[in-house]
The first five atom37 places (N, CA, C, CB, O) and aatype in JSON, in Angstrom:
{
  "aatype": [12, 1, 7, 1, 3, 19, 1, 0, 9, 10, 13, 4, 19, 0, 16, 16, 9, 10, 10, 13, 19, 19, 15, 13, 10, 10, 13, 1, 2, 13, 9, 19, 16, 10, 0, 10, 19, 0, 0, 18, 3, 0, 17, 9, 10, 16, 1, 14, 1, 12, 5, 1, 19, 13, 15, 1, 10, 1, 7, 3, 0, 3, 17, 15, 7, 18, 13, 11, 2, 3],
  "atom_mask": [
    [1, 1, 1, 1, 1],
    [1, 1, 1, 1, 1],
    [1, 1, 1, 0, 1],
    [1, 1, 1, 1, 1],
    [1, 1, 1, 1, 1],
    [1, 1, 1, 1, 1],
    [1, 1, 1, 1, 1],
    [1, 1, 1, 1, 1],
    [1, 1, 1, 1, 1],
    [1, 1, 1, 1, 1],
    [1, 1, 1, 1, 1],
    [1, 1, 1, 1, 1],
    [1, 1, 1, 1, 1],
    [1, 1, 1, 1, 1],
    [1, 1, 1, 1, 1],
    [1, 1, 1, 1, 1],
    [1, 1, 1, 1, 1],
    [1, 1, 1, 1, 1],
    [1, 1, 1, 1, 1],
    [1, 1, 1, 1, 1],
    [1, 1, 1, 1, 1],
    [1, 1, 1, 1, 1],
    [1, 1, 1, 1, 1],
    [1, 1, 1, 1, 1],
    [1, 1, 1, 1, 1],
    [1, 1, 1, 1, 1],
    [1, 1, 1, 1, 1],
    [1, 1, 1, 1, 1],
    [1, 1, 1, 1, 1],
    [1, 1, 1, 1, 1],
    [1, 1, 1, 1, 1],
    [1, 1, 1, 1, 1],
    [1, 1, 1, 1, 1],
    [1, 1, 1, 1, 1],
    [1, 1, 1, 1, 1],
    [1, 1, 1, 1, 1],
    [1, 1, 1, 1, 1],
    [1, 1, 1, 1, 1],
    [1, 1, 1, 1, 1],
    [1, 1, 1, 1, 1],
    [1, 1, 1, 1, 1],
    [1, 1, 1, 1, 1],
    [1, 1, 1, 1, 1],
    [1, 1, 1, 1, 1],
    [1, 1, 1, 1, 1],
    [1, 1, 1, 1, 1],
    [1, 1, 1, 1, 1],
    [1, 1, 1, 1, 1],
    [1, 1, 1, 1, 1],
    [1, 1, 1, 1, 1],
    [1, 1, 1, 1, 1],
    [1, 1, 1, 1, 1],
    [1, 1, 1, 1, 1],
    [1, 1, 1, 1, 1],
    [1, 1, 1, 1, 1],
    [1, 1, 1, 1, 1],
    [1, 1, 1, 1, 1],
    [1, 1, 1, 1, 1],
    [1, 1, 1, 0, 1],
    [1, 1, 1, 1, 1],
    [1, 1, 1, 1, 1],
    [1, 1, 1, 1, 1],
    [1, 1, 1, 1, 1],
    [1, 1, 1, 1, 1],
    [1, 1, 1, 0, 1],
    [1, 1, 1, 1, 1],
    [1, 1, 1, 1, 1],
    [1, 1, 1, 1, 1],
    [1, 1, 1, 1, 1],
    [1, 1, 1, 1, 1]
  ],
  "atom_positions": [
    [[-124.59, 107.78, 30.06], [-125.85, 107.61, 30.74], [-125.59, 107.65, 32.24], [-126.55, 106.29, 30.32], [-124.65, 107.04, 32.75]],
    [[-126.43, 108.37, 32.93], [-126.26, 108.5, 34.38], [-126.73, 107.25, 35.1], [-127.01, 109.73, 34.9], [-127.61, 106.52, 34.62]],
    [[-126.14, 107.03, 36.25], [-126.53, 105.87, 37.05], [-127.98, 105.92, 37.47], [0.0, 0.0, 0.0], [-128.66, 104.89, 37.52]],
    [[-128.46, 107.11, 37.78], [-129.86, 107.22, 38.2], [-130.81, 106.98, 37.04], [-130.13, 108.58, 38.81], [-131.94, 106.54, 37.25]],
    [[-130.37, 107.25, 35.81], [-131.19, 106.93, 34.65], [-131.28, 105.41, 34.46], [-130.62, 107.59, 33.38], [-132.34, 104.87, 34.15]],
    [[-130.15, 104.75, 34.64], [-130.13, 103.29, 34.53], [-131.03, 102.68, 35.58], [-128.68, 102.76, 34.67], [-131.78, 101.75, 35.29]],
    [[-130.95, 103.19, 36.81], [-131.81, 102.67, 37.88], [-133.28, 102.92, 37.58], [-131.44, 103.31, 39.22], [-134.12, 102.06, 37.87]],
    [[-133.62, 104.05, 37.01], [-135.01, 104.34, 36.67], [-135.53, 103.39, 35.6], [-135.16, 105.8, 36.2], [-136.65, 102.9, 35.69]],
    [[-134.71, 103.13, 34.59], [-135.11, 102.22, 33.52], [-135.22, 100.8, 34.05], [-134.11, 102.27, 32.36], [-136.17, 100.08, 33.72]],
    [[-134.25, 100.37, 34.88], [-134.32, 99.03, 35.46], [-135.53, 98.88, 36.38], [-133.04, 98.72, 36.23], [-136.13, 97.81, 36.43]],
    [[-135.88, 99.94, 37.1], [-137.07, 99.89, 37.94], [-138.32, 99.67, 37.09], [-137.21, 101.19, 38.75], [-139.17, 98.86, 37.45]],
    [[-138.41, 100.37, 35.98], [-139.58, 100.2, 35.1], [-139.65, 98.78, 34.55], [-139.53, 101.2, 33.94], [-140.71, 98.17, 34.55]],
    [[-138.53, 98.28, 34.09], [-138.51, 96.94, 33.52], [-138.82, 95.88, 34.59], [-137.15, 96.66, 32.87], [-139.62, 94.98, 34.36]],
    [[-138.17, 96.0, 35.75], [-138.36, 95.0, 36.8], [-139.78, 95.01, 37.34], [-137.38, 95.25, 37.94], [-140.36, 93.94, 37.56]],
    [[-140.35, 96.18, 37.57], [-141.71, 96.22, 38.09], [-142.74, 95.78, 37.06], [-142.05, 97.61, 38.58], [-143.77, 95.21, 37.41]],
    [[-142.46, 96.02, 35.79], [-143.36, 95.54, 34.73], [-143.35, 94.02, 34.68], [-142.95, 96.12, 33.36], [-144.41, 93.39, 34.58]],
    [[-142.18, 93.43, 34.75], [-142.08, 91.96, 34.74], [-142.72, 91.38, 35.99], [-140.6, 91.52, 34.65], [-143.44, 90.38, 35.92]],
    [[-142.47, 91.99, 37.13], [-143.07, 91.51, 38.38], [-144.59, 91.61, 38.33], [-142.53, 92.31, 39.58], [-145.28, 90.67, 38.73]],
    [[-145.11, 92.72, 37.84], [-146.56, 92.88, 37.72], [-147.14, 91.85, 36.77], [-146.91, 94.29, 37.26], [-148.21, 91.3, 37.03]],
    [[-146.45, 91.58, 35.68], [-146.92, 90.58, 34.72], [-147.02, 89.2, 35.37], [-145.99, 90.53, 33.51], [-148.03, 88.51, 35.23]],
    [[-145.97, 88.81, 36.06], [-145.94, 87.48, 36.68], [-146.99, 87.36, 37.77], [-144.55, 87.18, 37.26], [-147.74, 86.38, 37.81]],
    [[-147.05, 88.35, 38.65], [-147.99, 88.29, 39.77], [-149.44, 88.32, 39.27], [-147.75, 89.46, 40.74], [-150.27, 87.55, 39.74]],
    [[-149.74, 89.2, 38.33], [-151.11, 89.27, 37.85], [-151.51, 88.02, 37.06], [-151.3, 90.5, 36.99], [-152.66, 87.6, 37.1]],
    [[-150.56, 87.43, 36.34], [-150.89, 86.2, 35.63], [-151.13, 85.06, 36.6], [-149.77, 85.84, 34.65], [-152.04, 84.26, 36.4]],
    [[-150.33, 84.98, 37.65], [-150.56, 83.94, 38.64], [-151.84, 84.17, 39.43], [-149.38, 83.87, 39.6], [-152.49, 83.21, 39.86]],
    [[-152.21, 85.41, 39.6], [-153.4, 85.74, 40.37], [-154.68, 85.55, 39.55], [-153.31, 87.17, 40.87], [-155.64, 84.96, 40.04]],
    [[-154.69, 86.03, 38.31], [-155.91, 86.0, 37.51], [-155.98, 84.83, 36.54], [-156.02, 87.27, 36.75], [-157.08, 84.43, 36.15]],
    [[-154.85, 84.27, 36.14], [-154.8, 83.19, 35.15], [-155.5, 83.58, 33.85], [-155.45, 81.91, 35.72], [-156.1, 82.75, 33.17]],
    [[-155.39, 84.86, 33.52], [-156.02, 85.37, 32.31], [-155.01, 86.3, 31.63], [-157.37, 86.12, 32.61], [-154.6, 87.31, 32.19]],
    [[-154.64, 85.92, 30.42], [-153.6, 86.64, 29.71], [-154.05, 88.04, 29.31], [-153.18, 85.87, 28.48], [-153.26, 88.99, 29.35]],
    [[-155.3, 88.19, 28.93], [-155.81, 89.49, 28.48], [-155.87, 90.48, 29.65], [-157.2, 89.34, 27.83], [-155.5, 91.64, 29.5]],
    [[-156.34, 90.02, 30.79], [-156.38, 90.88, 31.98], [-154.97, 91.27, 32.39], [-157.1, 90.18, 33.15], [-154.72, 92.41, 32.77]],
    [[-154.05, 90.33, 32.31], [-152.66, 90.6, 32.65], [-152.07, 91.65, 31.71], [-151.83, 89.31, 32.58], [-151.41, 92.58, 32.17]],
    [[-152.29, 91.5, 30.42], [-151.79, 92.49, 29.47], [-152.42, 93.85, 29.69], [-152.04, 92.02, 28.04], [-151.74, 94.87, 29.55]],
    [[-153.7, 93.9, 30.02], [-154.37, 95.17, 30.28], [-153.77, 95.86, 31.51], [-155.88, 94.95, 30.47], [-153.55, 97.07, 31.49]],
    [[-153.52, 95.1, 32.57], [-152.91, 95.69, 33.77], [-151.5, 96.19, 33.5], [-152.89, 94.67, 34.9], [-151.13, 97.28, 33.94]],
    [[-150.72, 95.41, 32.79], [-149.35, 95.81, 32.48], [-149.34, 97.03, 31.57], [-148.59, 94.65, 31.81], [-148.52, 97.93, 31.75]],
    [[-150.23, 97.07, 30.6], [-150.29, 98.23, 29.7], [-150.71, 99.49, 30.46], [-151.29, 97.96, 28.54], [-150.15, 100.56, 30.23]],
    [[-151.66, 99.37, 31.36], [-152.09, 100.52, 32.15], [-150.97, 100.99, 33.06], [-153.33, 100.17, 32.98], [-150.75, 102.2, 33.21]],
    [[-150.26, 100.05, 33.67], [-149.14, 100.41, 34.55], [-148.03, 101.1, 33.75], [-148.6, 99.16, 35.26], [-147.49, 102.12, 34.19]],
    [[-147.7, 100.55, 32.6], [-146.64, 101.16, 31.78], [-147.04, 102.53, 31.27], [-146.29, 100.24, 30.61], [-146.22, 103.44, 31.2]],
    [[-148.31, 102.68, 30.9], [-148.77, 103.99, 30.46], [-148.66, 105.01, 31.58], [-150.22, 103.92, 29.96], [-148.34, 106.17, 31.35]],
    [[-148.92, 104.57, 32.79], [-148.81, 105.47, 33.94], [-147.36, 105.78, 34.28], [-149.52, 104.87, 35.15], [-147.0, 106.94, 34.46]],
    [[-146.52, 104.76, 34.38], [-145.13, 104.95, 34.84], [-144.28, 105.67, 33.8], [-144.5, 103.6, 35.19], [-143.4, 106.45, 34.16]],
    [[-144.52, 105.41, 32.52], [-143.69, 106.02, 31.48], [-144.04, 107.48, 31.22], [-143.81, 105.24, 30.2], [-143.27, 108.2, 30.58]],
    [[-145.18, 107.93, 31.7], [-145.54, 109.34, 31.53], [-145.23, 110.17, 32.76], [-147.01, 109.45, 31.2], [-145.56, 111.35, 32.8]],
    [[-144.6, 109.59, 33.75], [-144.2, 110.34, 34.94], [-143.09, 111.32, 34.55], [-143.73, 109.38, 36.08], [-142.3, 111.01, 33.66]],
    [[-143.02, 112.48, 35.19], [-142.0, 113.48, 34.83], [-140.57, 112.94, 34.9], [-142.13, 114.69, 35.73], [-139.73, 113.32, 34.09]],
    [[-140.3, 112.09, 35.86], [-138.95, 111.52, 35.99], [-138.57, 110.73, 34.74], [-138.87, 110.61, 37.22], [-137.47, 110.89, 34.22]],
    [[-139.49, 109.89, 34.27], [-139.19, 109.08, 33.09], [-139.15, 109.93, 31.83], [-140.22, 107.96, 32.94], [-138.39, 109.63, 30.91]],
    [[-139.94, 110.98, 31.77], [-139.88, 111.89, 30.63], [-138.5, 112.54, 30.53], [-140.98, 112.97, 30.75], [-137.96, 112.69, 29.44]],
    [[-137.94, 112.92, 31.69], [-136.59, 113.5, 31.69], [-135.54, 112.47, 31.28], [-136.25, 114.07, 33.08], [-134.6, 112.79, 30.55]],
    [[-135.7, 111.24, 31.75], [-134.76, 110.17, 31.38], [-134.76, 109.97, 29.87], [-135.11, 108.85, 32.1], [-133.69, 109.91, 29.26]],
    [[-135.93, 109.86, 29.27], [-136.0, 109.6, 27.84], [-135.56, 110.81, 27.02], [-137.41, 109.21, 27.45], [-134.99, 110.65, 25.94]],
    [[-135.81, 112.0, 27.52], [-135.31, 113.17, 26.78], [-133.79, 113.23, 26.82], [-135.91, 114.47, 27.35], [-133.17, 113.63, 25.84]],
    [[-133.17, 112.84, 27.94], [-131.71, 112.78, 27.99], [-131.17, 111.69, 27.09], [-131.23, 112.55, 29.43], [-130.11, 111.86, 26.48]],
    [[-131.88, 110.57, 26.98], [-131.45, 109.51, 26.07], [-131.51, 109.96, 24.61], [-132.31, 108.26, 26.27], [-130.7, 109.52, 23.79]],
    [[-132.46, 110.84, 24.28], [-132.54, 111.38, 22.93], [-131.45, 112.42, 22.67], [-133.9, 112.01, 22.69], [-131.21, 112.79, 21.52]],
    [[-130.79, 112.88, 23.73], [-129.74, 113.85, 23.56], [-130.15, 115.28, 23.82], [0.0, 0.0, 0.0], [-129.37, 116.2, 23.6]],
    [[-131.38, 115.48, 24.29], [-131.83, 116.83, 24.62], [-131.06, 117.36, 25.82], [-133.35, 116.84, 24.92], [-130.6, 116.59, 26.67]],
    [[-130.91, 118.66, 25.88], [-130.2, 119.28, 27.0], [-131.03, 119.16, 28.27], [-129.87, 120.76, 26.7], [-132.26, 119.24, 28.23]],
    [[-130.35, 118.97, 29.39], [-131.01, 118.89, 30.69], [-130.93, 120.26, 31.34], [-130.36, 117.79, 31.6], [-129.85, 120.68, 31.77]],
    [[-132.04, 120.95, 31.42], [-132.05, 122.3, 31.96], [-132.61, 122.33, 33.38], [-132.87, 123.21, 31.08], [-133.06, 123.37, 33.85]],
    [[-132.58, 121.19, 34.07], [-133.15, 121.14, 35.41], [-132.28, 121.91, 36.42], [-133.32, 119.69, 35.86], [-132.79, 122.34, 37.46]],
    [[-131.02, 122.07, 36.15], [-130.13, 122.75, 37.08], [-129.61, 121.86, 38.19], [0.0, 0.0, 0.0], [-128.77, 122.28, 38.98]],
    [[-130.12, 120.63, 38.25], [-129.69, 119.73, 39.32], [-128.3, 119.16, 39.03], [-130.7, 118.58, 39.48], [-127.49, 119.01, 39.95]],
    [[-128.04, 118.85, 37.78], [-126.74, 118.33, 37.37], [-126.07, 119.32, 36.44], [-126.88, 116.95, 36.69], [-126.73, 120.09, 35.74]],
    [[-124.77, 119.29, 36.45], [-124.03, 120.08, 35.47], [-123.74, 119.18, 34.27], [-122.7, 120.66, 36.07], [-123.22, 118.08, 34.42]],
    [[-124.09, 119.65, 33.11], [-123.82, 118.9, 31.89], [-122.51, 119.38, 31.29], [-124.98, 119.04, 30.87], [-122.5, 120.29, 30.45]],
    [[-121.42, 118.79, 31.71], [-120.1, 119.19, 31.19], [-119.67, 118.29, 30.07], [-119.06, 119.17, 32.29], [-118.59, 118.47, 29.51]]
  ]
}
């Protein structure tokens, strides 16, 4: 696994946890907090960067040309 893939996954996890904590402290409503976190995750996980990360985790070939897959 590439370092930049690890950083991308950690960014998703850390920002999701941060959003959960901040929104819960701000709204004091669990349902609103879950709705915000779900919307954020739906947005962040469908970004092209994360799609490439997950396809590499599945073992698909990386044809971006940016890295050499040796």
